[in-house]
C-alpha positions as CSV (number, residue, x, y, z in Angstrom):
1,X,-0.9,-2.5,-12.5
2,X,1.1,-5.6,-11.1
3,X,2.2,-5.2,-7.4
4,X,5.7,-6.3,-8.7
5,X,7.0,-5.5,-12.1
6,X,10.3,-6.7,-13.5
7,X,11.3,-5.8,-17.1
8,X,14.7,-6.7,-18.9
9,X,16.4,-7.3,-15.8
10,X,20.2,-8.0,-16.0
11,X,22.3,-9.1,-13.0
12,X,26.0,-9.7,-13.2
13,X,28.8,-10.9,-11.1
14,X,31.9,-9.1,-12.2
15,X,35.1,-11.2,-11.6
16,X,38.7,-11.0,-13.0
17,X,37.9,-13.2,-16.0
18,X,34.8,-11.3,-16.8
19,X,31.1,-10.7,-16.2
20,X,29.2,-13.9,-15.0
21,X,25.7,-13.3,-16.7
22,X,23.6,-14.9,-13.8
23,X,20.3,-13.2,-14.6
24,X,20.1,-11.9,-18.1
25,X,17.1,-10.2,-19.7
26,X,14.6,-11.3,-17.3
27,X,10.8,-10.0,-17.2
28,X,8.1,-11.2,-14.6
29,X,5.3,-9.7,-12.9
30,X,3.3,-10.7,-9.6
31,X,-0.2,-9.4,-8.6
32,X,-1.4,-8.9,-5.3
33,X,-2.3,-12.1,-3.4
34,X,-0.7,-14.2,-6.1
35,X,2.4,-16.8,-5.8
36,X,5.0,-17.4,-8.2
37,X,7.5,-20.4,-8.5
38,X,11.0,-20.1,-9.8
39,X,12.4,-23.3,-10.6
40,X,15.7,-24.7,-12.3
41,X,18.9,-26.5,-11.7
42,X,21.5,-25.2,-9.2
43,X,23.3,-22.2,-10.7
44,X,20.6,-20.9,-13.3
45,X,20.1,-17.6,-11.4
46,X,17.0,-18.3,-9.2
47,X,18.6,-16.9,-5.9
48,X,20.4,-14.3,-7.7
49,X,17.2,-13.1,-9.2
50,X,15.6,-13.0,-5.5
51,X,18.6,-11.0,-4.3
52,X,18.4,-8.5,-7.2
53,X,14.6,-8.0,-6.4
54,X,15.9,-6.7,-2.9
55,X,18.6,-4.7,-4.5
56,X,21.1,-6.3,-2.1
57,X,23.1,-8.5,-4.3
58,X,26.5,-9.6,-2.5
59,X,29.6,-8.2,-4.2
60,X,30.9,-8.5,-6.8
61,X,27.4,-8.8,-8.1
62,X,25.3,-5.7,-9.1
63,X,22.0,-5.0,-11.4
64,X,23.4,-3.5,-14.5
65,X,20.0,-2.9,-16.6
66,X,16.5,-3.2,-16.4
67,X,13.6,-2.0,-14.1
68,X,12.1,-3.3,-10.8
69,X,8.9,-1.6,-9.8
70,X,7.1,-2.4,-6.4
71,X,3.7,-0.9,-6.3
72,X,4.8,1.6,-9.0
73,X,8.2,2.5,-7.3
74,X,11.3,1.9,-9.1
75,X,14.0,0.8,-6.9
76,X,16.9,0.2,-9.5
77,X,19.2,3.2,-8.8
78,X,17.5,3.8,-5.6
79,X,20.0,4.9,-3.0
80,X,20.8,2.6,-0.2
81,X,19.3,4.8,2.8
82,X,16.1,5.2,0.8
83,X,15.9,1.3,0.2
84,X,16.5,0.9,3.9
85,X,13.8,3.4,5.0
86,X,11.1,2.5,2.4
87,X,11.4,-0.7,0.7
88,X,13.4,-3.4,2.3
89,X,11.3,-5.4,4.9
90,X,8.4,-2.8,4.5
91,X,7.6,-3.4,0.9
92,X,9.5,-6.5,0.0
93,X,11.3,-8.9,2.3
94,X,13.0,-12.4,2.3
95,X,13.2,-15.6,3.9
96,X,16.9,-16.5,3.2
97,X,18.1,-19.9,2.3
98,X,19.3,-22.0,5.2
99,X,17.9,-20.9,8.5
100,X,20.8,-22.7,10.3
101,X,23.3,-20.2,8.9
102,X,20.9,-17.1,9.0
103,X,20.3,-17.1,12.8
104,X,23.2,-15.3,14.8
105,X,24.2,-17.8,17.5
106,X,25.3,-15.1,20.0
107,X,21.8,-13.3,19.9
108,X,18.3,-14.5,21.2
109,X,15.8,-15.3,18.8
110,X,13.4,-12.5,20.0
111,X,16.0,-9.9,19.4
112,X,16.9,-11.3,16.0
113,X,13.0,-11.5,15.0
114,X,12.5,-7.8,16.5
115,X,15.6,-6.4,14.9
116,X,14.2,-5.1,11.6
117,X,11.8,-2.9,13.9
118,X,14.7,-1.6,15.7
119,X,16.6,-0.6,12.9
120,X,14.1,0.3,10.4
121,X,11.4,2.0,12.4
122,X,13.6,2.9,15.4
123,X,11.4,1.1,17.8
124,X,12.7,0.5,21.3
125,X,14.0,-2.9,22.2
126,X,11.4,-3.8,24.7
127,X,8.4,-2.8,22.5
128,X,10.0,-4.6,19.5
129,X,10.5,-7.6,21.3
130,X,6.8,-7.7,22.4
131,X,5.9,-7.4,18.9
132,X,8.2,-10.1,18.1
133,X,6.1,-12.6,20.3
134,X,3.0,-11.8,18.1
135,X,4.7,-12.7,15.0
136,X,6.2,-15.7,16.6
137,X,2.9,-16.9,17.8
138,X,1.6,-16.2,14.1
139,X,3.8,-18.7,12.7
140,X,2.9,-21.4,15.2
141,X,5.7,-21.0,17.8
142,X,5.5,-20.3,21.5
143,X,6.0,-16.5,22.2
144,X,8.2,-17.5,25.3
145,X,11.1,-18.5,23.1
146,X,12.0,-14.9,22.6
147,X,14.6,-15.5,25.3
148,X,16.1,-18.7,23.8
149,X,19.2,-18.8,21.6
150,X,19.3,-20.5,18.2
151,X,21.0,-23.6,19.3
152,X,18.0,-24.5,21.5
153,X,15.6,-24.6,18.6
154,X,14.8,-27.5,16.2
155,X,15.4,-27.0,12.3
156,X,11.6,-26.5,11.7
157,X,11.6,-23.8,14.7
158,X,14.3,-22.0,13.2
159,X,12.7,-21.9,9.8
160,X,9.6,-20.5,11.4
161,X,11.5,-17.9,13.3
162,X,13.1,-16.8,10.1
163,X,9.7,-16.5,8.6
164,X,8.7,-14.4,11.4
165,X,11.6,-12.0,10.9
166,X,10.4,-11.7,7.3
167,X,6.9,-10.9,8.0
168,X,7.4,-8.5,11.0
169,X,7.2,-5.1,9.0
170,X,4.1,-6.5,7.0
171,X,5.8,-6.6,3.4
172,X,3.6,-6.7,0.6
173,X,6.0,-9.1,-1.4
174,X,7.5,-12.2,0.3
175,X,10.6,-14.0,-1.3
176,X,11.1,-17.6,0.1
177,X,14.4,-18.6,-1.2
178,X,14.5,-22.8,-0.7
179,X,12.3,-22.5,2.4
180,X,12.4,-26.2,2.9
181,X,16.0,-26.9,2.3
182,X,17.6,-29.3,4.9
183,X,14.4,-30.0,6.5
184,X,12.6,-33.6,6.7
185,X,9.5,-34.1,4.7
186,X,7.2,-33.8,7.6
187,X,8.8,-30.5,8.7
188,X,8.8,-29.5,4.9
189,X,5.0,-30.1,4.7
190,X,4.4,-28.0,7.9
191,X,6.4,-25.0,6.3
192,X,4.6,-25.2,3.0
193,X,1.1,-25.4,5.0
194,X,2.2,-22.4,6.9
195,X,3.2,-20.3,3.9
196,X,-0.1,-21.2,2.3
197,X,-2.0,-20.0,5.4
198,X,-0.1,-16.8,5.7
199,X,-0.7,-16.0,2.2
200,X,-4.3,-16.6,2.7
201,X,-4.6,-14.7,6.1
202,X,-2.2,-11.9,5.3
203,X,-3.0,-11.4,1.3
204,X,0.9,-11.9,0.8
205,X,2.2,-12.1,-2.5
206,X,5.0,-14.7,-2.6
207,X,8.0,-15.6,-4.8
208,X,9.1,-19.1,-3.9
209,X,12.5,-20.1,-5.2
210,X,13.1,-23.9,-5.3
211,X,15.0,-26.5,-7.4
212,X,12.2,-29.0,-6.0
213,X,9.3,-28.9,-8.4
214,X,7.4,-30.9,-5.9
215,X,7.5,-28.1,-3.4
216,X,6.7,-25.4,-5.7
217,X,3.6,-27.2,-7.1
218,X,1.9,-27.0,-3.5
219,X,2.1,-23.2,-3.2
220,X,2.5,-21.4,-6.7
221,X,-0.2,-20.1,-8.9
222,X,2.4,-19.6,-11.7
223,X,5.6,-21.1,-12.5
224,X,8.7,-19.6,-14.0
225,X,11.3,-22.2,-15.3
226,X,15.0,-20.9,-15.3
227,X,17.9,-22.0,-17.3
228,X,21.3,-20.3,-17.5
229,X,19.9,-16.9,-16.4
230,X,16.8,-17.0,-18.7
231,X,13.1,-17.7,-18.3
232,X,12.4,-20.3,-20.8
233,X,8.8,-21.3,-19.8
234,X,6.2,-19.2,-17.7
235,X,2.7,-20.0,-17.1
236,X,-0.2,-21.2,-14.8
237,X,1.2,-24.0,-12.5
238,X,-1.5,-26.7,-13.5
239,X,-0.8,-25.9,-17.2
240,X,3.1,-26.2,-16.9
241,X,2.9,-29.3,-14.8
242,X,0.1,-31.1,-16.9
243,X,1.4,-30.0,-20.3
244,X,4.8,-28.6,-20.2
245,X,5.9,-27.1,-23.5
246,X,9.8,-26.3,-23.3
247,X,12.0,-29.4,-23.8
248,X,13.8,-28.4,-20.7
249,X,10.7,-28.2,-18.6
250,X,9.6,-31.7,-19.8
251,X,13.1,-33.1,-19.0
252,X,12.9,-31.4,-15.3
253,X,9.3,-33.1,-14.7
254,X,10.4,-36.4,-16.1
255,X,13.4,-36.5,-13.7
256,X,10.9,-36.5,-10.8
257,X,9.8,-40.1,-9.3
258,X,6.2,-40.6,-9.7
259,X,4.0,-42.5,-7.2
260,X,1.5,-43.6,-9.9
261,X,3.8,-44.4,-12.7
262,X,6.1,-47.3,-13.0
263,X,9.8,-46.4,-13.5
264,X,12.9,-48.6,-13.6
265,X,15.1,-45.8,-14.0
266,X,14.8,-42.1,-13.7
267,X,15.4,-39.9,-16.6
268,X,18.3,-37.2,-16.6
269,X,19.2,-34.4,-18.6
270,X,22.5,-35.0,-20.5
271,X,25.4,-32.8,-20.3
272,X,26.0,-29.8,-17.9
273,X,24.6,-26.1,-17.4
274,X,26.8,-23.7,-19.5
275,X,29.5,-21.5,-18.2
276,X,27.9,-17.9,-17.7
277,X,31.0,-16.0,-18.3
278,X,30.7,-17.2,-21.9
279,X,27.2,-18.6,-22.5
280,X,26.7,-20.5,-25.9
281,X,25.1,-18.4,-28.7
282,X,21.5,-18.7,-29.5
283,X,19.3,-20.8,-27.3
284,X,21.4,-21.4,-24.2
285,X,20.1,-25.1,-23.7
286,X,20.7,-26.1,-27.4
287,X,23.8,-28.0,-26.5
288,X,21.9,-30.5,-24.3
289,X,18.6,-30.3,-26.2
290,X,17.4,-33.4,-28.4
291,X,15.2,-31.3,-30.3
292,X,17.7,-28.7,-31.5
293,X,17.7,-27.6,-35.3
294,X,19.3,-25.0,-37.4
295,X,18.5,-21.7,-35.8
296,X,18.9,-23.1,-32.2
297,X,23.0,-22.3,-32.2
298,X,22.6,-18.8,-33.8
299,X,19.3,-17.1,-32.8
300,X,18.0,-16.5,-29.3
301,X,14.4,-17.4,-29.0
302,X,11.8,-14.8,-27.6
303,X,9.0,-15.6,-25.0
304,X,5.9,-16.3,-27.1
305,X,2.3,-17.1,-25.9
306,X,1.3,-20.7,-26.9
307,X,-1.7,-20.8,-24.6
308,X,-3.5,-18.1,-22.7
309,X,-0.9,-16.9,-20.2
310,X,1.4,-19.6,-20.9
311,X,4.8,-18.4,-22.4
312,X,7.9,-20.3,-23.9
313,X,11.1,-19.4,-25.3
314,X,11.8,-22.2,-28.1
315,X,12.2,-22.1,-31.8
316,X,10.0,-25.2,-32.0
317,X,7.4,-22.7,-31.3
318,X,8.7,-19.4,-32.6
319,X,9.4,-20.8,-36.0
320,X,5.8,-22.3,-36.5
């Protein structure tokens, strides 16, 4: 049984004009010690899926259908008190996007790292801060920064402090939402290497969310490509990178600069992502796809296995 099992998940934002179908019928799983990358354009539903897995979508969002099981426990429909006591930060935790905005400027770093222990386990402040020192050291920081404030830390140090906060209750699943955003390339490499080391040392299962395929390629064992709230390709990272199947995945990879390939101009994907209040019928990418044919604008393709463990949702393969 997978450590994390998501089936037919739908997470919508309900606004005055209707329901924004940000995550629409998504199914994924995650084994113990495995890392899964979620990639796609901005607005494709990656971060919404991450928040849905924590069952903490910001209003007006909510999970409307589907199942999320963590180590066999169903969390969809679970009461908020129970989620806080048994699930969040203990079973599944999240490194939130943008460490600059996550940390509260009026509290010390030590208090903020220790806060989950204080509020979820009822631990005393002094004891919790001593535990926080251990986790700050684990992520490569001087434990003495517990008395410093966020403005006294560099961007990379803040990111490490946020990672320590996510790890302090020893979760089984860690969601990293754009963990290298706004960091320079040197610090990005340090954060990626840190996550690799933590995965190895703690046996973590990680979901890494990013629009940057080069970041995900360094960490993910498997890769899921999202478009307009749907998974369009899912498979082992090596297989997806070396031989992508879906036209959208091919276009994403062709838009990345290559050191060993002469390119006068980068390729781009024409058009824009659809409005998820009223997504197009059939395959959601068909208005932008150069390979579209008769069923694409009428029938939604299902994920089918094209190679061992490699799945794609495209009529080019379902109609063979």
